[in-house]
C-alpha positions in Angstrom: 87.9 117.9 13.8 90.8 119.2 15.7 91.8 122.9 15.5 94.8 121.9 13.4 92.7 119.9 11.0 90.2 122.8 10.8 93.1 125.2 10.0 94.5 122.8 7.4 91.2 122.4 5.8 90.6 126.1 5.6 94.1 126.7 4.2 93.5 124.0 1.5 90.2 125.7 0.5 91.8 129.1 0.3 94.9 128.0 -1.6 92.7 126.1 -4.0 90.6 129.3 -4.7 93.8 131.2 -5.3 95.6 128.5 -7.3 92.9 127.9 -9.8 92.6 131.4 -11.2 96.4 131.7 -11.1 96.8 128.5 -13.1 94.2 129.6 -15.6 95.8 133.0 -16.1 99.3 131.5 -16.4 98.0 128.9 -18.8 96.3 131.5 -20.9 99.3 133.7 -20.9 101.5 130.8 -22.0 99.0 129.9 -24.7 98.9 133.4 -26.1 102.7 133.7 -26.0 103.1 130.5 -27.9 100.3 131.3 -30.3 98.4 128.1 -29.4 94.9 128.0 -30.8 94.0 125.0 -28.7 94.2 122.4 -31.4 97.3 120.6 -30.1 97.7 118.5 -27.0 99.5 121.2 -25.0 96.9 123.8 -25.8 94.1 121.4 -24.9 95.9 120.6 -21.7 96.3 124.3 -20.8 92.7 125.2 -21.6 91.0 122.1 -20.1 93.2 120.4 -17.6 95.7 122.8 -16.1 93.1 124.6 -14.0 92.9 121.6 -11.7 96.0 119.5 -12.5 98.2 122.7 -12.8 100.4 123.6 -15.8 103.1 121.3 -14.4 100.8 118.3 -14.1 101.5 118.1 -10.4 97.9 118.6 -9.2 96.7 120.4 -6.0 97.4 118.6 -2.7 94.3 116.9 -1.3 92.1 117.9 -4.2 93.4 117.1 -7.7 95.9 114.3 -8.2 99.1 114.6 -10.1 99.3 113.4 -13.7 103.0 113.9 -13.8 105.0 110.8 -12.8 101.9 108.7 -12.3 99.6 108.0 -15.2 102.3 106.8 -17.6 102.5 103.4 -15.8 98.9 102.6 -16.9 99.9 102.3 -20.6 102.3 99.5 -19.7 99.4 97.1 -18.8 96.5 95.7 -20.7 93.5 98.0 -20.2 95.5 100.9 -19.1 95.1 103.0 -22.3 91.3 102.4 -22.2 91.1 103.4 -18.6 92.8 106.8 -19.3 90.4 107.3 -22.2 87.4 106.4 -20.0 88.5 108.8 -17.3 88.8 111.8 -19.7 85.5 111.0 -21.5 83.5 110.3 -18.3 85.1 112.3 -15.6 85.7 110.9 -12.1 84.4 111.8 -8.7 85.2 110.5 -5.2 88.3 109.7 -3.2 91.4 108.2 -4.8 94.9 107.7 -3.5 98.1 108.3 -5.3 101.0 107.0 -3.2 100.3 108.0 0.4 98.2 111.1 -0.7 94.4 111.2 -0.8 92.6 113.4 -3.4 88.9 114.2 -3.4 88.4 116.6 -6.3 85.8 115.9 -9.0 87.0 115.7 -12.6 84.6 116.9 -15.2 83.7 114.8 -18.2 85.4 116.0 -21.4 83.2 114.0 -23.7 82.6 117.2 -25.8 86.1 117.0 -27.1 86.6 115.2 -30.4 88.2 111.8 -30.5 91.4 113.4 -31.9 91.5 116.1 -29.2 91.2 113.4 -26.4 94.0 111.5 -28.0 96.1 114.6 -28.3 95.7 115.7 -24.7 96.4 112.2 -23.4 99.5 111.9 -25.5 100.7 115.3 -24.3 100.2 114.2 -20.7 102.0 110.9 -21.3 104.9 112.3 -23.3 105.4 115.6 -21.4 105.0 114.4 -17.8 105.5 110.6 -17.9 108.3 109.9 -20.3 110.3 107.8 -17.8 107.3 105.6 -17.1 106.4 104.8 -20.7 107.3 101.4 -22.1 109.8 101.4 -24.9 107.1 100.0 -27.2 104.8 103.0 -26.4 102.7 104.2 -29.3 100.6 107.3 -29.1 96.9 106.9 -28.3 94.9 107.1 -31.4 91.5 108.8 -32.3 90.2 105.3 -33.1 91.0 104.1 -29.6 89.1 107.1 -28.2 86.1 106.4 -30.5 86.0 102.8 -29.2 86.2 104.2 -25.6 83.0 106.2 -26.2 81.0 103.1 -26.8 80.2 102.7 -23.1 79.4 105.4 -20.6 81.0 104.8 -17.2 79.6 105.9 -13.8 82.1 107.1 -11.2 81.7 103.8 -9.4 82.5 101.9 -12.6 85.6 104.0 -13.2 86.7 103.4 -9.6 86.2 99.6 -10.1 88.2 99.8 -13.4 91.0 101.7 -11.7 91.1 99.3 -8.8 91.3 96.3 -11.1 94.0 98.0 -13.2 96.1 98.8 -10.1 96.0 95.2 -9.1 97.4 94.3 -12.6 100.1 97.0 -12.3 101.1 95.7 -8.9 101.1 92.0 -10.0 103.2 92.8 -13.0 105.6 94.8 -10.8 105.2 97.9 -12.9 106.4 100.5 -10.4 103.1 101.3 -8.5 104.8 103.6 -6.0 102.6 106.5 -7.0 99.2 104.8 -7.3 97.2 102.9 -4.8 93.5 102.5 -4.0 
């Protein structure tokens, strides 16, 4: 590695260790202020997702991908809703690209959440951060869809394969894939 790359790597590591606690504290403060007990999509997002993806849904450069302005395009294609459910239930590891940016953080499995909680947090992410990307016919993800998504456990490799296949469909259907690539 070059000295510049070493420095960039070290700065990313340091900023990540600073940003996570800051995001958690900000999220907790917002949840307390709003009186959120964690039963709604926003509260679930703050308590389970914002540590990595940030309260804004914009992620952490190089580590955790943005949810804002990116994942909404999946619901416009067949299999996209199931992919989002599979990702939350199984977690995901390994390298992915969103636009020209590469991310290598590991996402934990959130299979301990109830079907309704998974639906609520996904619907929050979709409607709060991806409104412009949602099809006009968008219907919220249901607990029944999440229950069906639990039927099969996915490995990280299987999730990557599902994502790759889905991105090909997104690109073939000309659903603005500008944020997502392999």
